[in-house]
C-alpha positions in Angstrom: -84.7 -83.4 -21.6 -83.7 -84.9 -24.9 -80.2 -86.4 -25.3 -78.5 -86.4 -28.7 -75.3 -88.3 -29.5 -73.5 -87.9 -32.7 -71.1 -90.5 -34.1 -69.4 -91.4 -37.3 -66.9 -88.6 -37.7 -63.3 -89.2 -38.8 -60.6 -88.4 -41.3 -61.4 -88.9 -44.9 -59.9 -87.9 -48.2 -61.6 -85.4 -50.6 -64.2 -87.0 -52.7 -64.9 -89.7 -50.2 -68.3 -90.3 -48.5 -69.1 -90.4 -44.8 -72.3 -91.0 -42.9 -72.9 -89.5 -39.5 -75.5 -90.7 -37.0 -77.4 -88.9 -34.3 -79.2 -91.1 -31.8 -81.9 -89.4 -29.7 -83.0 -90.6 -26.3 -85.0 -89.4 -23.3 -88.1 -87.3 -24.0 -89.9 -88.3 -27.2 -91.9 -85.7 -29.1 -94.7 -86.3 -31.6 -93.6 -83.2 -33.5 -89.9 -82.5 -33.9 -87.4 -81.3 -36.4 -84.0 -82.8 -36.5 -81.2 -80.6 -37.9 -77.6 -80.8 -38.7 -75.1 -78.0 -38.2 -71.4 -77.7 -38.5 -68.8 -75.4 -37.1 -65.3 -74.9 -38.5 -62.4 -73.3 -36.5 -63.0 -69.5 -36.2 -66.4 -69.7 -37.9 -69.9 -69.5 -36.6 -72.1 -72.5 -36.5 -73.8 -73.0 -39.8 -76.8 -74.9 -40.9 -76.3 -78.0 -43.0 -79.8 -79.6 -43.3 -82.9 -80.6 -41.4 -85.9 -82.9 -41.6 -89.2 -83.0 -40.0 -89.5 -86.2 -38.0 -93.1 -86.8 -38.7 -93.4 -85.4 -42.2 -91.8 -85.1 -45.5 -90.2 -81.7 -45.3 -86.4 -81.4 -45.7 -84.2 -78.5 -46.3 -80.5 -78.1 -47.0 -77.9 -75.4 -47.1 -76.8 -74.4 -50.6 -73.2 -75.4 -49.8 -74.2 -79.1 -49.4 -77.3 -79.3 -51.6 -76.9 -82.2 -53.9 -74.0 -83.8 -52.0 -75.5 -84.4 -48.5 -78.8 -86.1 -47.7 -80.6 -86.7 -44.4 -82.3 -90.0 -43.7 -83.8 -91.5 -40.5 -84.8 -94.6 -38.8 -87.9 -93.9 -36.8 -87.8 -97.2 -34.8 -84.3 -96.3 -33.6 -84.9 -92.6 -33.1 -81.8 -92.0 -35.2 -81.2 -89.5 -38.0 -78.3 -89.8 -40.4 -76.3 -87.3 -42.4 -75.1 -88.9 -45.6 -72.2 -86.9 -47.0 -70.9 -87.5 -50.5 -68.1 -86.0 -52.5 -66.6 -84.4 -49.4 -64.4 -81.3 -49.8 -61.7 -79.9 -47.5 -64.1 -77.0 -46.8 -66.5 -79.5 -45.3 -64.0 -80.0 -42.4 -65.8 -79.0 -39.2 -67.4 -80.3 -36.0 -70.8 -81.6 -37.0 -73.7 -81.3 -34.5 -77.2 -82.6 -34.6 -80.0 -80.7 -33.0 -83.7 -81.1 -32.3 -86.5 -78.6 -32.2 -90.1 -79.2 -31.0 -91.9 -77.4 -33.7 -92.1 -79.7 -36.7 -90.8 -77.2 -39.2 -87.8 -77.2 -41.5 -85.6 -74.4 -40.1 -82.0 -73.4 -40.6 -81.8 -71.1 -37.6 -79.6 -72.4 -34.8 -81.6 -70.6 -32.1 -84.7 -72.4 -33.2 -83.3 -75.7 -31.8 -83.7 -76.6 -28.2 -81.5 -79.7 -27.8 -77.9 -80.3 -29.1 -75.5 -83.1 -29.3 -71.8 -82.9 -28.4 -70.6 -82.9 -31.9 -68.4 -85.2 -34.0 -65.4 -84.1 -35.9 -65.1 -84.5 -39.7 -61.8 -83.8 -41.3 -61.4 -83.9 -45.1 -57.9 -83.9 -46.5 -56.8 -82.9 -50.0 
């Protein structure tokens, strides 16, 4: 099993930046995609962005493209979600996920392992 732990959530004001972290432990994979998803109250879980761990491919949802960026620290097995110019509609629980296929995918059911989530609240 792969364990994923998100951290870095909190309460921020609109326009502020915030960076989330996702630390992976347990099983290590040579080919893996790390994705970020979010879920607001009463909404379905939606894709935010993803990166191929051993590659250059990245993909982002249109709602966050140009504002959010995914980075990673291979030595620490950690992926980051750098969020900029946050909006109230970005308020959600943010989850990281991992998939053992090495492709950039926005489909939640393509991911095998999930973290517990970290809450991001953006006030006006």
